[in-house]
py3Dmol code that shows the C-alpha trace and the ligand (Angstrom):
import py3Dmol

protein = """\
ATOM      1  CA  MET A   1       0.154   0.018  -0.007  1.00  0.00           C
ATOM      2  CA  ASN A   2       1.209   3.301  -0.891  1.00  0.00           C
ATOM      3  CA  THR A   3       1.773   5.899   2.099  1.00  0.00           C
ATOM      4  CA  ILE A   4       2.530   9.554   2.658  1.00  0.00           C
ATOM      5  CA  ALA A   5       5.139  10.515   5.184  1.00  0.00           C
ATOM      6  CA  SER A   6       4.036  11.011   8.658  1.00  0.00           C
ATOM      7  CA  THR A   7       5.537  14.784   8.461  1.00  0.00           C
ATOM      8  CA  ASP A   8       3.338  15.295   5.441  1.00  0.00           C
ATOM      9  CA  PHE A   9       0.535  14.204   7.366  1.00  0.00           C
ATOM     10  CA  THR A  10       1.118  16.387  10.306  1.00  0.00           C
ATOM     11  CA  ARG A  11       1.375  19.407   7.960  1.00  0.00           C
ATOM     12  CA  LEU A  12      -1.893  18.515   6.068  1.00  0.00           C
ATOM     13  CA  LEU A  13      -3.711  18.004   9.244  1.00  0.00           C
ATOM     14  CA  ALA A  14      -2.454  21.538  10.561  1.00  0.00           C
ATOM     15  CA  GLU A  15      -3.701  22.959   7.331  1.00  0.00           C
ATOM     16  CA  SER A  16      -7.265  21.402   7.590  1.00  0.00           C
ATOM     17  CA  VAL A  17      -7.532  22.691  11.254  1.00  0.00           C
ATOM     18  CA  ARG A  18      -6.519  26.072   9.927  1.00  0.00           C
ATOM     19  CA  SER A  19      -8.527  26.344   6.735  1.00  0.00           C
ATOM     20  CA  GLU A  20     -11.410  24.010   6.884  1.00  0.00           C
ATOM     21  CA  LYS A  21     -14.568  25.896   6.276  1.00  0.00           C
ATOM     22  CA  ASN A  22     -16.843  23.316   7.717  1.00  0.00           C
ATOM     23  CA  ALA A  23     -16.839  23.480  11.617  1.00  0.00           C
ATOM     24  CA  ILE A  24     -17.629  19.742  12.113  1.00  0.00           C
ATOM     25  CA  LEU A  25     -14.862  18.665   9.846  1.00  0.00           C
ATOM     26  CA  ARG A  26     -12.391  21.058  11.345  1.00  0.00           C
ATOM     27  CA  ASP A  27     -13.497  19.720  14.863  1.00  0.00           C
ATOM     28  CA  ILE A  28     -12.715  16.062  13.673  1.00  0.00           C
ATOM     29  CA  ALA A  29      -9.163  17.176  12.384  1.00  0.00           C
ATOM     30  CA  ALA A  30      -8.298  19.309  15.528  1.00  0.00           C
ATOM     31  CA  ARG A  31      -9.749  16.767  18.160  1.00  0.00           C
ATOM     32  CA  GLU A  32      -9.226  13.427  16.648  1.00  0.00           C
ATOM     33  CA  GLY A  33      -6.305  13.964  14.461  1.00  0.00           C
ATOM     34  CA  LEU A  34      -8.041  12.483  11.354  1.00  0.00           C
ATOM     35  CA  LEU A  35      -7.662  14.364   8.044  1.00  0.00           C
ATOM     36  CA  PRO A  36     -11.385  14.694   6.454  1.00  0.00           C
ATOM     37  CA  LEU A  37     -11.462  13.826   2.797  1.00  0.00           C
ATOM     38  CA  HIS A  38     -15.171  13.532   1.817  1.00  0.00           C
ATOM     39  CA  ALA A  39     -18.566  14.415   3.680  1.00  0.00           C
ATOM     40  CA  ASP A  40     -21.964  14.027   2.534  1.00  0.00           C
ATOM     41  CA  ILE A  41     -25.519  13.519   3.949  1.00  0.00           C
ATOM     42  CA  GLY A  42     -24.636   9.967   5.191  1.00  0.00           C
ATOM     43  CA  GLY A  43     -21.399  10.774   7.193  1.00  0.00           C
ATOM     44  CA  VAL A  44     -17.703  11.509   6.751  1.00  0.00           C
ATOM     45  CA  VAL A  45     -14.625   9.907   5.366  1.00  0.00           C
ATOM     46  CA  VAL A  46     -11.179  10.708   6.953  1.00  0.00           C
ATOM     47  CA  LEU A  47      -7.573   9.618   6.515  1.00  0.00           C
ATOM     48  CA  ASP A  48      -5.542   8.577   9.497  1.00  0.00           C
ATOM     49  CA  ARG A  49      -1.866   9.052  10.237  1.00  0.00           C
ATOM     50  CA  ASN A  50      -1.249   5.430   9.072  1.00  0.00           C
ATOM     51  CA  GLY A  51      -2.756   6.000   5.678  1.00  0.00           C
ATOM     52  CA  GLU A  52      -5.912   4.000   6.481  1.00  0.00           C
ATOM     53  CA  ILE A  53      -9.425   5.281   5.395  1.00  0.00           C
ATOM     54  CA  LEU A  54     -11.926   5.372   7.903  1.00  0.00           C
ATOM     55  CA  SER A  55     -15.769   6.425   7.967  1.00  0.00           C
ATOM     56  CA  LYS A  56     -18.361   7.304  10.359  1.00  0.00           C
ATOM     57  CA  GLY A  57     -22.082   7.950   9.862  1.00  0.00           C
ATOM     58  CA  TRP A  58     -23.317  10.871  11.520  1.00  0.00           C
ATOM     59  CA  GLU A  59     -25.389   9.050  13.979  1.00  0.00           C
ATOM     60  CA  ASP A  60     -22.184   6.697  14.907  1.00  0.00           C
ATOM     61  CA  THR A  61     -20.156   7.255  17.742  1.00  0.00           C
ATOM     62  CA  GLY A  62     -16.675   6.030  16.352  1.00  0.00           C
ATOM     63  CA  PHE A  63     -14.787   5.638  13.164  1.00  0.00           C
ATOM     64  CA  LYS A  64     -14.219   2.298  11.348  1.00  0.00           C
ATOM     65  CA  VAL A  65     -12.249   1.223   8.613  1.00  0.00           C
ATOM     66  CA  GLU A  66     -14.278   1.843   5.225  1.00  0.00           C
ATOM     67  CA  ARG A  67     -14.328  -1.244   2.965  1.00  0.00           C
ATOM     68  CA  MET A  68     -16.231  -0.119   0.071  1.00  0.00           C
ATOM     69  CA  ARG A  69     -13.552   0.325  -2.764  1.00  0.00           C
ATOM     70  CA  ASN A  70     -15.268   2.974  -4.608  1.00  0.00           C
ATOM     71  CA  LEU A  71     -16.092   5.301  -1.747  1.00  0.00           C
ATOM     72  CA  ARG A  72     -12.395   4.836  -0.465  1.00  0.00           C
ATOM     73  CA  LEU A  73     -11.112   5.897  -3.951  1.00  0.00           C
ATOM     74  CA  ALA A  74     -13.652   8.682  -4.545  1.00  0.00           C
ATOM     75  CA  SER A  75     -12.769  10.089  -1.038  1.00  0.00           C
ATOM     76  CA  LEU A  76      -9.071   9.940  -1.763  1.00  0.00           C
ATOM     77  CA  VAL A  77      -9.716  11.714  -5.375  1.00  0.00           C
ATOM     78  CA  GLU A  78     -11.681  14.234  -3.619  1.00  0.00           C
ATOM     79  CA  GLY A  79      -8.983  14.827  -0.877  1.00  0.00           C
ATOM     80  CA  ALA A  80      -6.117  14.909  -3.412  1.00  0.00           C
ATOM     81  CA  GLN A  81      -8.091  17.854  -5.113  1.00  0.00           C
ATOM     82  CA  LYS A  82      -7.334  19.728  -1.885  1.00  0.00           C
ATOM     83  CA  TYR A  83      -4.093  18.184  -0.872  1.00  0.00           C
ATOM     84  CA  PRO A  84      -2.020  17.114  -3.865  1.00  0.00           C
ATOM     85  CA  GLU A  85       0.102  15.009  -1.621  1.00  0.00           C
ATOM     86  CA  LEU A  86      -2.475  12.578  -1.298  1.00  0.00           C
ATOM     87  CA  ARG A  87      -2.176  11.477  -4.984  1.00  0.00           C
ATOM     88  CA  ALA A  88       0.623   9.314  -3.744  1.00  0.00           C
ATOM     89  CA  LEU A  89      -2.180   7.179  -2.102  1.00  0.00           C
ATOM     90  CA  LEU A  90      -4.149   6.528  -5.276  1.00  0.00           C
ATOM     91  CA  PRO A  91      -3.609   3.302  -6.960  1.00  0.00           C
ATOM     92  CA  ASP A  92      -1.221   3.145  -9.960  1.00  0.00           C
ATOM     93  CA  LYS A  93      -2.975   2.659 -13.232  1.00  0.00           C
ATOM     94  CA  PRO A  94      -2.185  -0.863 -14.614  1.00  0.00           C
ATOM     95  CA  SER A  95      -1.306  -1.205 -18.118  1.00  0.00           C
ATOM     96  CA  THR A  96      -4.296  -3.363 -18.579  1.00  0.00           C
ATOM     97  CA  ALA A  97      -6.746  -0.686 -17.306  1.00  0.00           C
ATOM     98  CA  ARG A  98      -9.503   0.409 -19.593  1.00  0.00           C
ATOM     99  CA  GLU A  99     -11.042   3.944 -19.994  1.00  0.00           C
ATOM    100  CA  CYS A 100     -14.286   4.143 -17.686  1.00  0.00           C
ATOM    101  CA  PRO A 101     -17.215   4.228 -20.036  1.00  0.00           C
ATOM    102  CA  GLU A 102     -19.403   5.811 -17.567  1.00  0.00           C
ATOM    103  CA  CYS A 103     -17.351   9.195 -17.593  1.00  0.00           C
ATOM    104  CA  ASP A 104     -15.343   8.894 -20.633  1.00  0.00           C
ATOM    105  CA  GLY A 105     -12.143   8.527 -18.667  1.00  0.00           C
ATOM    106  CA  THR A 106     -12.777  12.100 -16.847  1.00  0.00           C
ATOM    107  CA  GLY A 107     -13.632  10.620 -13.399  1.00  0.00           C
ATOM    108  CA  ARG A 108     -16.527  12.953 -13.292  1.00  0.00           C
ATOM    109  CA  LEU A 109     -20.101  12.681 -14.388  1.00  0.00           C
ATOM    110  CA  ALA A 110     -20.836  14.487 -17.418  1.00  0.00           C
ATOM    111  CA  MET A 111     -24.456  15.113 -16.634  1.00  0.00           C
ATOM    112  CA  ALA A 112     -23.295  16.962 -13.313  1.00  0.00           C
ATOM    113  CA  LYS A 113     -20.243  18.550 -14.394  1.00  0.00           C
ATOM    114  CA  GLU A 114     -20.835  21.882 -12.768  1.00  0.00           C
ATOM    115  CA  LEU A 115     -21.521  19.980  -9.515  1.00  0.00           C
ATOM    116  CA  GLY A 116     -18.124  18.375  -9.891  1.00  0.00           C
ATOM    117  CA  LEU A 117     -19.594  14.869  -8.908  1.00  0.00           C
ATOM    118  CA  LEU A 118     -17.121  12.089  -9.133  1.00  0.00           C
ATOM    119  CA  CYS A 119     -18.164   9.009 -11.196  1.00  0.00           C
ATOM    120  CA  GLY A 120     -19.456   6.212  -8.889  1.00  0.00           C
ATOM    121  CA  ARG A 121     -18.209   3.498 -11.409  1.00  0.00           C
ATOM    122  CA  CYS A 122     -14.454   4.241 -11.266  1.00  0.00           C
ATOM    123  CA  GLY A 123     -14.440   6.162  -8.085  1.00  0.00           C
ATOM    124  CA  GLY A 124     -13.311   9.200  -9.804  1.00  0.00           C
ATOM    125  CA  LEU A 125     -10.038   7.597 -11.331  1.00  0.00           C
ATOM    126  CA  GLY A 126     -11.151   7.589 -14.963  1.00  0.00           C
ATOM    127  CA  TRP A 127     -10.275   3.986 -15.474  1.00  0.00           C
ATOM    128  CA  LEU A 128     -11.111   0.615 -14.666  1.00  0.00           C
ATOM    129  CA  ASP A 129      -9.105  -2.389 -13.750  1.00  0.00           C
ATOM    130  CA  GLU A 130     -10.233  -6.084 -13.194  1.00  0.00           C
ATOM    131  CA  VAL A 131     -10.970  -5.199  -9.599  1.00  0.00           C
ATOM    132  CA  ILE A 132     -13.075  -2.190 -10.096  1.00  0.00           C
ATOM    133  CA  ALA A 133     -14.903  -3.533 -13.154  1.00  0.00           C
ATOM    134  CA  SER A 134     -15.876  -6.643 -11.371  1.00  0.00           C
TER     135      SER A 134
END
"""
ligand_1 = """\
1
ZN
Zn -15.894 6.672 -14.377
"""
view = py3Dmol.view(width=600, height=400)
view.addModel(protein, "pdb")
view.setStyle({"model": 0}, {"cartoon": {"style": "trace"}})
view.addModel(ligand_1, "xyz")
view.setStyle({"model": 1}, {"stick": {}})
view.zoomTo()
view.show()
């Protein structure tokens, strides 16, 4: 698994505490030491210092490891838009990968371009490998 350096994580976390506009997410960064990647009506997805992706529903008390691959990917893609260092955590595109037909390889849904919604099929990567396609 790809990782980011602990010093990078510390810097990104400090940046999140300083600049995150959403008070709940800022609080998660400040109090729990977790870097918010994605939040929606269902809950929040964060990155911990070990490079693990965790999630929590708004009703839940604690974070747990997020198992849905596409949500993991999409959260990382979204996080990397804000923190380019996180690109290191995205999977490398295998030579056998094919362009995602859902988004024509853009990683974004064409019908909702102005909303910037990531493609749910490829998780925003723009390509599919055997694992994602299955
Ligand atoms: Zn796609």
